[in-house]
N, C-alpha and C positions, 0 to 999 in steps of 0.2 A: 360615755367618759366626761368625767369633769373638770372643773376647768386647769387646775394640778395636771392632771393628765395630758391635758392640750400642750400646755408650756410644756412639760418635761418632752412631746413628743417629736413637737415643733424644734427644740435646742437641738435632740438626737439628731434628728436631720441633717440641719445644719453643721454639725462636725460630722456626720458620716461623706458629705458632697463634699466638703473641703478637703477631706481627707481624702477623697479620691481625684478632686482635682489636682491638688500637689504628687499624687501620685505618677499622673499623663506626665510624657516626656511637652518641654515646652516646641511651640513652633520656634521651624526658621524664621528670621525678621529680612522681607523683603525688600526691607530700605537699607541695610546694612552693606555697603562694599568694601569693606576692608578684608582684605586676605585671611586668613587664620594665622595667629600669633606661632612660630617656629618653636618648635621647645627644643630643648637640651635632651638630647640623648640618653645621656644621665639620667633626667628627670623618669623614661619608661625601661626601666630594663627588659631585656627579653622572657619571653614567658615560656617555664622550664613545660616540655611537655617529656611524656614517659618515652617517644620516637626515638628508636636511634639513628646516628646519620646514617650516610649514605657515603660508602666505601669508592676511594678514591679507584680509579682504572689503571689495574699495570700495566697493561699495554700500552698504552696511551703515549705519543712520545712527548717530551718538548719539543715547543716552539721555538724554534732561533730565528734569529733574524739572518735575510741570506749577505752573505760574506762575499768579500774575490781571493780567491787567491793568486797571487802573481805566478804567475809563466818565470818555467826555471830556467836558463841558457842553456841556450843549445849546439853541442859542440858538435864542429860545423863536418861534415861525411867528406868534404877535401882541401887537403892542403893549400898548392896549387896550379897543382896539372895533376898528383897523384892522389889516387884516395886512401880513407886513415878505417880507423878500427870501431871508429863513434857513427852509428845508423840517428838516422830521422826520426823522433818521437812518432806515436800513432797520430796517423791523420793531419801531421805540419804539413804544409805544404813550404817546398826550396827553390829557389828562384837567382839563377846565377847569368849575369849579358858580361861579355869580356870583351872585350876591343886592344888590337894591339900598333905598331906601326908598321909594320909589313901591308896593313889592309886586311889583318884575319880577325875574323866573325864567332865566336862562341856562345853556344846558350846551355846551361840544364838546367831541365824541370825535373823536378823530382816530388813524391808523394812518402809519405815514413808509413806505415803498417805493422800496426798492433806493437809497437816497440821491439819488436823484434826482424822486423826488413824492410829493403824501399825498395820502390819502379821507379824508373827515370825513364827522362827520351830528352837526348841533346843531340848537338850539330857539335863539332872538334875541327880544329883547326891546326892539328899537329900530322897528321896523316900529309904528306909531300910527294914527291914525285921530281927524277929527272929525266931526261927525254935519250940524253948521252950518258955516258962515263965520262965523258971533256966536261961536261956540264960543273964550274964551278959550286951553283948554289943550287940548291933545290925549290923549287916552291910549293903552295899550300895546294892539296887539293879541298877548294868545300862550295856548298856545303857539304859535311860528309853526317851525314845521319846516322847517329846507333839509339839504342839498345838495353837498358843495364837493370838488372836484380840482383839487389844485397839482401843477403839473410848473414845474422851473426846474433851474439848476446853482450849487455854491457857489460862496463870494466866491476869486477867486482859480483857479480851475479853468481858467480857460481861456484867461489871459495875466495877466502882472503887474497888479495892483491892478483887476482887474475883479470890482462890486463883485456880493453875490447877488442873482441874476433869479429872478423864481417869474411864471408864467403862471395866473390862478386865476380857477374858476370856479365858481361857488354859484346855483342854484335849489332856490326854495322848493318845498313841496308847495300844492295849492291849498288854500288854508283857507276858510273861510263865519261870520263872524261879523256879528251884527247884521242877519240876511240879505243878505248880500254877499260876493259869490266875491272872491277877491282872492290875487295871487299875483307876485311877483318875480321879479328873474333880473339878475346883475351879474359882470360879465365884469374883471379889475384885472391890472395889471401892475407890477411896485413893484423899488425898486431900494433894495440897503441895504447900506450901507459903515460901516466899526470905522476910529475914526479913532481911534488908538491902543488900550490896553487896557484905556478907559472909556467911551469914548461909542461914539455909533453916530445914525446917521440912516439915514430912510427916508421914500421919496421914488418916488409912486405916480400914475398913470390909472386911474379908471372907468367903464365906460361900462354903466349902470344900463338895465335895461328891466322894468316891470310891468304888471299890468292891473289892470281893477274890472269886478265885472256885478253890477247887482241890479236892483233897483226901488226910483224916492224919489219924493217926495211935491212938487208944480211947488207954485207960490202960489195958483193959483187951484184946488189940491186936491186934479187931477187928478196919475195915477199917469205918470211919468216912467221908462224903462227907459233904463238905462243903459250902456254896453261899449264898453269905452275903454281905449285902452293908452298908455302912453306915448314907444312911437314913429309914433304914429300922429298924434302931435299936428299942427294946419297948420303954427303958425308955429317955425320955427325948429327943425324936430326933436332935432337931434342938439344943439344948447347944451344942450337939457330933456337928456339925456343922460350927457354926458360931464362927469367931476368929476376934481380934483385931490387927492387925500391924501396926509397926510404922518406923522412922529411923528419925536420924537429921546428916546434913553435914553442918561442919566446913569449912572455908578459910581461917586460920591462918595465909597464907603468897600466893602472886603471883603465881597461878599453883601447889599449892598445897592441899589437902583435908584430912579431917579427917572424917572418916564418921561412925556410928552406926546402929545396926538395928535390930528387935526383929518379927522374923516370925515365920509360921509355916511349919510343912510336914508332910505327915502321911506315918506310921511304920505297917506295917503287923506282926501277927504273930501267923502263922501257929498252935501251939499244945496251943492255950491258950483259954480259959472257948470264948464263947462268948460274951461280953460283951468287951473282950481285943481284938477281933483279927484283929479291926481296930482302931487305934489313931491318933488324934495328938498330936503330941510332939513340943515345941514349940523348939526355932534355935536363939540364941546368936552371934550375929557377928561383931565384931569390926576393922578396920582398918584403913587405907590411899589410897588414888588416885593419883599419881603425873602426870600432865599433859608434857607428848615429847614431842610431838611435837599437830600442830589443828586436826591431823587427829588418833593422837595413845597415849595410858592411859595406865601405868602401875595400879594394883592394888596390893595391897599384905595385909595380918592382921590374926585373928583367927575365926575360927568356931568353936562354940559348939554346935553339930547337938541335945543333951534333955540338956537342963537347968534346967529342974525342977528336973531332976536327980544327978544336983552337982557335975558332974561325968566330970570334967577338967582331967581326962584321955582319955575321948574318943575324944578330942579337934584338933578341925586340924589349922595346918599352911597353906594357902592358896597363890597363886599368878597367877593375872589374865591380861591379854594384849588383850584389846578394839580399834576394827578402825573402825574407820568411816569416810566414800568418799561420798564430794559432787559431785564427777563427774560422774552419772547419772542428778541428778537435771541438773546441766548447761549443756549436751547433750542435755533434754528434753526442757532447755531452750530456745537453739539456733531452736531450728525448731518451735521456734514461730513464 
């Protein structure tokens, strides 16, 4: 090879090596510590591909943040002493405790069942007794334990302007007092209708029964066995058992109601004639109910145990606390 050929080969080799070196990626700088510069997304447009977009799942439910639905107001199942056509909402708890100036104490515990029924256990101070016909004032038999079950339909559920309807049955456990055994039972049908936002009326009928067993002393001092029931009365038994009752409530201002009701309660007379041993006495009550909170109501008023005798000296002033709770309802809904 001539000298010119060596020179040409040397130059060609240098040029080829330089081209290969330029084509290789530059090694990272081990000394550099600065983070890479942030580039604007607009400087790097997305790479277009031929792949189709992934379709959204049509069955996927939207995720909604949890929210609290306020509890609706509860229409009370009782005016003052008489039932209403309103039932407790499902799984709602109801507790009412009352005391009066005559020393009477009553308690009523209930629970709503499926928005169409309710079950309850209670003690009542409305059942009264007299030892003889000559006793001017009847005394209370307490505690007098009863169980109750009511079912019905809410207002407007079946047709427009339909009143709330409730069919109820209340029966007592056998009570032994002063040597006598007594029991009572009551079947009621009541309708309740709201007249606007501030007034409601309640009208119903009751079918009563009661029994009395024991031994009393006759005029000659001889013992007399008593075993009678209200339905065994020979003279007009149905007229002795059927009674009408009702009540009205008015809300003149928010959270306050005025209540009036007329009901009936049995009275036992151990030393009376046969026709007067079991009688139903009319009771008139009036008072107010104040909503302290959604779960607490205070009631106070006057109760006349026997309005038929026009004996106002026997009237009692009473006070009551009513608690309602949606806690069990919320726990049940959370399990669904």
